[in-house]
FIZAPA-934224 format. One record per residue (C-alpha): x negated, y negated, z; residue in one letter; chain. Coordinates in steps of 0.25 Angstrom, whole numbers. Last residue first. Example, Ala and Ser with C-alpha at 12.3 -4.5 7.8 and 13.67 -1.06 7.14 Angstrom:
{{-55 4 29} s A}
{{-49 18 31} a A}
***
This chain:
{{-94 47 32} x A}
{{-102 34 27} x A}
{{-107 32 42} x A}
{{-105 18 45} x A}
{{-95 14 34} x A}
{{-87 27 36} x A}
{{-83 30 22} x A}
{{-69 30 15} x A}
{{-71 35 1} x A}
{{-63 33 -12} x A}
{{-64 45 -21} x A}
{{-64 47 -36} x A}
{{-78 53 -37} x A}
{{-81 39 -43} x A}
{{-82 34 -29} x A}
{{-74 24 -21} x A}
{{-78 17 -8} x A}
{{-72 13 5} x A}
{{-81 11 17} x A}
{{-75 12 31} x A}
{{-78 4 44} x A}
{{-65 -3 43} x A}
{{-67 -8 29} x A}
{{-78 -7 19} x A}
{{-76 -7 3} x A}
{{-86 0 -6} x A}
{{-87 -4 -21} x A}
{{-85 8 -30} x A}
{{-96 12 -39} x A}
{{-98 25 -31} x A}
{{-102 36 -41} x A}
{{-96 49 -38} x A}
{{-93 60 -28} x A}
{{-97 52 -15} x A}
{{-110 52 -8} x A}
{{-110 43 5} x A}
{{-122 35 10} x A}
{{-126 30 24} x A}
{{-134 18 30} x A}
{{-144 17 19} x A}
{{-154 6 20} x A}
{{-151 -6 13} x A}
{{-158 -15 24} x A}
{{-148 -26 29} x A}
{{-135 -20 22} x A}
{{-137 -6 28} x A}
{{-133 3 16} x A}
{{-120 12 15} x A}
{{-120 19 2} x A}
{{-109 26 -6} x A}
{{-115 37 -15} x A}
{{-111 43 -29} x A}
{{-124 39 -35} x A}
{{-117 28 -42} x A}
{{-118 20 -30} x A}
{{-109 14 -19} x A}
{{-111 3 -9} x A}
{{-109 0 6} x A}
{{-119 -10 12} x A}
{{-119 -10 27} x A}
{{-121 -21 38} x A}
{{-106 -20 42} x A}
{{-100 -21 28} x A}
{{-106 -23 14} x A}
{{-99 -18 2} x A}
{{-108 -15 -10} x A}
{{-102 -16 -25} x A}
{{-104 -3 -32} x A}
{{-112 -3 -45} x A}
{{-124 4 -38} x A}
{{-130 14 -48} x A}
{{-137 27 -44} x A}
{{-145 34 -33} x A}
{{-145 22 -23} x A}
{{-156 12 -21} x A}
{{-155 2 -9} x A}
{{-160 -12 -11} x A}
{{-164 -22 0} x A}
{{-165 -37 3} x A}
{{-168 -40 -12} x A}
{{-170 -55 -15} x A}
{{-158 -62 -22} x A}
{{-162 -75 -15} x A}
{{-150 -80 -7} x A}
{{-141 -67 -7} x A}
{{-153 -59 -3} x A}
{{-151 -46 -11} x A}
{{-146 -32 -6} x A}
{{-146 -22 -18} x A}
{{-140 -9 -20} x A}
{{-148 0 -30} x A}
{{-145 10 -41} x A}
{{-150 2 -52} x A}
{{-135 -1 -56} x A}
{{-135 -12 -45} x A}
{{-129 -14 -32} x A}
{{-126 -27 -24} x A}
{{-128 -33 -10} x A}
{{-131 -48 -9} x A}
{{-136 -52 4} x A}
{{-134 -65 12} x A}
{{-126 -58 23} x A}
{{-116 -54 12} x A}
{{-115 -54 -3} x A}
{{-109 -42 -11} x A}
{{-113 -41 -26} x A}
{{-105 -33 -36} x A}
{{-111 -21 -42} x A}
{{-112 -20 -57} x A}
{{-127 -24 -57} x A}
{{-135 -19 -69} x A}
{{-149 -12 -67} x A}
{{-162 -13 -59} x A}
{{-158 -26 -51} x A}
{{-162 -40 -54} x A}
{{-159 -51 -43} x A}
{{-155 -65 -48} x A}
{{-155 -78 -40} x A}
{{-149 -91 -39} x A}
{{-143 -93 -53} x A}
{{-135 -105 -56} x A}
{{-120 -102 -57} x A}
{{-117 -116 -53} x A}
{{-108 -115 -40} x A}
{{-110 -101 -37} x A}
{{-125 -101 -39} x A}
{{-128 -88 -44} x A}
{{-134 -75 -38} x A}
{{-136 -64 -49} x A}
{{-139 -49 -47} x A}
{{-146 -44 -60} x A}
{{-146 -31 -68} x A}
{{-141 -38 -81} x A}
{{-128 -31 -78} x A}
{{-125 -42 -68} x A}
{{-123 -44 -53} x A}
{{-117 -56 -46} x A}
{{-119 -65 -34} x A}
{{-113 -79 -35} x A}
{{-119 -89 -25} x A}
{{-113 -100 -16} x A}
{{-115 -92 -3} x A}
{{-107 -80 -8} x A}
{{-101 -76 -21} x A}
{{-100 -62 -27} x A}
{{-99 -59 -41} x A}
{{-93 -46 -48} x A}
{{-103 -38 -56} x A}
{{-101 -34 -70} x A}
{{-109 -45 -76} x A}
{{-114 -41 -90} x A}
{{-128 -44 -94} x A}
{{-139 -55 -93} x A}
{{-131 -65 -84} x A}
{{-125 -78 -89} x A}
{{-120 -88 -78} x A}
{{-107 -96 -80} x A}
{{-103 -108 -72} x A}
{{-90 -115 -68} x A}
{{-81 -111 -79} x A}
{{-67 -115 -79} x A}
{{-57 -104 -73} x A}
{{-48 -115 -67} x A}
{{-46 -113 -52} x A}
{{-57 -103 -50} x A}
{{-68 -111 -57} x A}
{{-76 -100 -65} x A}
{{-90 -95 -62} x A}
{{-94 -85 -73} x A}
{{-105 -74 -74} x A}
{{-109 -70 -88} x A}
{{-115 -58 -94} x A}
{{-103 -55 -104} x A}
{{-98 -44 -95} x A}
{{-92 -54 -85} x A}
{{-95 -61 -72} x A}
{{-86 -68 -62} x A}
{{-86 -80 -52} x A}
{{-73 -88 -49} x A}
{{-75 -101 -43} x A}
{{-67 -109 -32} x A}
{{-78 -107 -22} x A}
{{-78 -92 -23} x A}
{{-71 -82 -32} x A}
{{-78 -69 -37} x A}
{{-73 -62 -49} x A}
{{-72 -47 -50} x A}
{{-78 -39 -61} x A}
{{-72 -35 -75} x A}
{{-74 -48 -83} x A}
{{-77 -44 -98} x A}
{{-83 -55 -106} x A}
{{-79 -68 -113} x A}
{{-77 -75 -100} x A}
{{-63 -80 -102} x A}
{{-57 -88 -91} x A}
{{-43 -86 -86} x A}
{{-35 -96 -78} x A}
{{-23 -97 -68} x A}
{{-16 -85 -74} x A}
{{-2 -81 -67} x A}
{{-3 -69 -59} x A}
{{8 -74 -49} x A}
{{2 -74 -35} x A}
{{-13 -73 -38} x A}
{{-13 -83 -49} x A}
{{-23 -77 -59} x A}
{{-37 -82 -63} x A}
{{-42 -73 -74} x A}
{{-57 -71 -79} x A}
{{-57 -67 -93} x A}
{{-65 -57 -102} x A}
{{-54 -49 -107} x A}
{{-60 -38 -97} x A}
{{-53 -46 -86} x A}
{{-57 -54 -74} x A}
{{-50 -58 -61} x A}
{{-47 -70 -52} x A}
{{-34 -69 -45} x A}
{{-30 -83 -39} x A}
{{-23 -87 -26} x A}
{{-35 -93 -20} x A}
{{-44 -81 -23} x A}
{{-42 -67 -28} x A}
{{-53 -59 -36} x A}
{{-48 -48 -45} x A}
{{-56 -36 -50} x A}
{{-60 -35 -64} x A}
{{-56 -23 -72} x A}
{{-45 -30 -79} x A}
{{-44 -25 -93} x A}
{{-42 -35 -104} x A}
{{-32 -46 -109} x A}
{{-27 -50 -96} x A}
{{-13 -47 -90} x A}
{{-8 -52 -77} x A}
{{0 -44 -67} x A}
{{9 -49 -56} x A}
{{15 -45 -43} x A}
{{15 -30 -45} x A}
{{21 -22 -33} x A}
{{10 -14 -27} x A}
{{18 -14 -13} x A}
{{9 -20 -3} x A}
{{-2 -26 -11} x A}
{{8 -32 -21} x A}
{{1 -31 -35} x A}
{{-6 -42 -43} x A}
{{-11 -36 -56} x A}
{{-21 -40 -67} x A}
{{-19 -34 -80} x A}
{{-27 -29 -92} x A}
{{-22 -15 -91} x A}
{{-36 -12 -85} x A}
{{-31 -17 -72} x A}
{{-34 -29 -62} x A}
{{-30 -30 -48} x A}
{{-24 -40 -38} x A}
{{-17 -34 -25} x A}
{{-8 -44 -18} x A}
{{-5 -46 -3} x A}
{{-12 -59 -3} x A}
{{-25 -54 -9} x A}
{{-29 -40 -14} x A}
{{-40 -38 -25} x A}
{{-40 -26 -33} x A}
{{-52 -19 -39} x A}
{{-51 -19 -54} x A}
{{-54 -5 -61} x A}
{{-39 -2 -63} x A}
{{-36 6 -75} x A}
{{-24 3 -83} x A}
{{-9 -1 -84} x A}
{{-7 -3 -69} x A}
{{0 6 -59} x A}
{{1 1 -45} x A}
{{0 11 -33} x A}
{{5 9 -19} x A}
{{1 13 -5} x A}
{{9 6 6} x A}
{{3 -3 17} x A}
{{10 -6 30} x A}
{{13 -21 30} x A}
{{24 -21 39} x A}
{{34 -25 28} x A}
{{29 -13 20} x A}
{{30 -2 31} x A}
{{44 -7 36} x A}
{{52 1 26} x A}
{{45 14 27} x A}
{{44 14 42} x A}
{{59 11 43} x A}
{{63 21 33} x A}
{{55 32 40} x A}
{{61 28 53} x A}
{{75 28 47} x A}
{{72 42 41} x A}
{{68 47 55} x A}
{{81 41 61} x A}
{{90 47 51} x A}
{{84 61 52} x A}
{{84 61 67} x A}
{{98 56 68} x A}
{{103 66 57} x A}
{{97 77 65} x A}
{{103 72 78} x A}
{{116 72 70} x A}
{{115 87 66} x A}
{{111 91 80} x A}
{{124 84 85} x A}
{{133 90 74} x A}
{{135 104 81} x A}
{{141 97 94} x A}
{{151 88 86} x A}
{{155 100 78} x A}
{{159 108 91} x A}
{{166 96 97} x A}
{{174 94 84} x A}
{{177 109 83} x A}
{{183 108 97} x A}
{{191 96 95} x A}
{{197 102 82} x A}
{{201 115 89} x A}
{{209 107 99} x A}
{{212 116 111} x A}
{{226 123 110} x A}
{{235 120 122} x A}
{{246 131 123} x A}
{{261 127 124} x A}
{{270 139 127} x A}
{{282 141 119} x A}
{{280 156 117} x A}
{{279 154 102} x A}
{{269 143 103} x A}
{{269 128 99} x A}
{{255 121 97} x A}
{{249 110 105} x A}
{{238 100 102} x A}
{{246 92 93} x A}
{{237 84 84} x A}
{{242 90 71} x A}
{{255 82 73} x A}
{{267 90 70} x A}
{{273 89 83} x A}
{{280 102 88} x A}
{{295 104 89} x A}
{{299 114 99} x A}
{{309 125 94} x A}
{{323 124 100} x A}
{{328 135 109} x A}
{{319 130 121} x A}
{{309 138 129} x A}
{{304 133 142} x A}
{{290 127 144} x A}
{{280 136 150} x A}
{{278 134 165} x A}
{{265 129 172} x A}
{{265 117 162} x A}
{{253 112 155} x A}
{{253 99 148} x A}
{{243 94 137} x A}
{{241 79 135} x A}
{{248 73 123} x A}
{{239 72 110} x A}
{{237 58 104} x A}
{{224 55 112} x A}
{{218 68 109} x A}
{{220 66 94} x A}
{{215 51 94} x A}
{{202 56 101} x A}
{{200 67 91} x A}
{{201 58 80} x A}
{{191 48 86} x A}
{{181 60 88} x A}
{{183 64 73} x A}
{{179 50 69} x A}
{{167 50 78} x A}
{{163 64 72} x A}
{{164 58 58} x A}
{{157 44 60} x A}
{{145 49 68} x A}
{{140 60 59} x A}
{{144 52 47} x A}
{{136 40 51} x A}
{{124 49 54} x A}
{{125 56 40} x A}
{{126 42 33} x A}
{{113 38 40} x A}
{{106 50 38} x A}
{{109 49 23} x A}
{{105 35 22} x A}
{{92 38 29} x A}
{{89 50 20} x A}
{{92 41 7} x A}
{{82 31 12} x A}
{{72 41 16} x A}
{{72 47 2} x A}
{{70 32 -3} x A}
{{58 31 5} x A}
{{53 45 2} x A}
{{54 42 -13} x A}
{{46 29 -11} x A}
{{35 36 -3} x A}
{{34 48 -13} x A}
{{31 41 -25} x A}
{{41 36 -36} x A}
{{39 21 -33} x A}
{{25 23 -28} x A}
{{21 24 -43} x A}
{{23 9 -44} x A}
{{31 3 -55} x A}
{{43 1 -47} x A}
{{36 -7 -36} x A}
{{35 -1 -22} x A}
{{46 -4 -12} x A}
{{45 -16 -2} x A}
{{57 -24 -5} x A}
{{67 -13 -9} x A}
{{61 0 -4} x A}
{{58 -7 10} x A}
{{73 -12 11} x A}
{{79 1 7} x A}
{{70 8 17} x A}
{{73 -2 28} x A}
{{88 0 25} x A}
{{87 15 26} x A}
{{79 15 39} x A}
{{90 6 45} x A}
{{101 15 40} x A}
{{94 27 46} x A}
{{91 21 59} x A}
{{106 16 60} x A}
{{111 30 57} x A}
{{102 36 67} x A}
{{106 26 78} x A}
{{121 29 74} x A}
{{118 44 76} x A}
{{112 41 90} x A}
{{124 33 94} x A}
{{133 43 90} x A}
{{126 54 98} x A}
{{126 45 110} x A}
{{141 43 109} x A}
{{143 58 107} x A}
{{135 61 120} x A}
{{144 51 128} x A}
***
């Protein structure tokens, strides 16, 4: 009975190992990282294949430990069934003049003696087998433990991708990446200084398509209605099919376009460094209207309530009619405006190189409040929970009450903060020129 249980456990171990190996192979084939990815040669991938080999080895060992002892046991049973039962006589057998002929079979358990007395000899093979079986039990338990452990690791590795457990991946482009990615429909869209726009699988990093422009792509993409809208330093605004990367249309503005476009009401709004704000029909790329500013436009537009809000290097914040391009109001700051406006609750929040953060009435452009930092504010504000979060060139991250502009808290980093904060789950995430990304408590700044 003990042997049956032992065999059962060993078979369970082998099954687990084989199952883990199959899942590992499946995961590596269908969900593995791309060959061009650095992850291919990194620790997790090497560990996956090492676990596969270990699972196979444990499975084979388990099969060997089962099959060989069982075969030996069957041979012993056949031997015992073919051996005549031993008989014991109270008197020794009488001697005869003719020598006794003994069977030549090696399975005979009796041997002749010179004094004609038959003496049963225990089977040495049987004793050795029993001893060997007793010593092999710890080894089998070790094999079972290792096989089961490897199988569990393989199971977790294999099902992590189908269950949606995220995995880190890198993708190497041919240049610097200043573009901020946009994620839509399980795809990451981003530009690179290698003149390309990339579409990457959000889960694995595999490339889905790449489109080559004639200039560096520092603009961040905007994805709407199955189309990727993005600018390039070649002066063009591109509309690309989000699924295939095929070009729908391109419009040449004649100046560098390195900011994110805004898409609303079937119109694409974007500025360029030739002092112009464009409104293009999203379906065809034809001009809807153009507005000329007094200097380069390096601020991304925001659209709310039928109005386009955007800053310019001519020190102004503009509010333009989204349908016609007619000016509704302007507000002049003390320096150029590279920050992107954020519109919420009837207020426009924006920074300026004059060291200030502005809160402007969205309808009139009148100042609600300003807060002065110790250096330029190129960071784009983030507004959440009645608080405005913004960075400054004075190395600080500021949390200001959205209604009054009073300081809620500040946090000093080791470098200029030109990054735009993101707020999620009660945490503010922001980068600094000191090379760090900070996660700060949204309430306290700690």
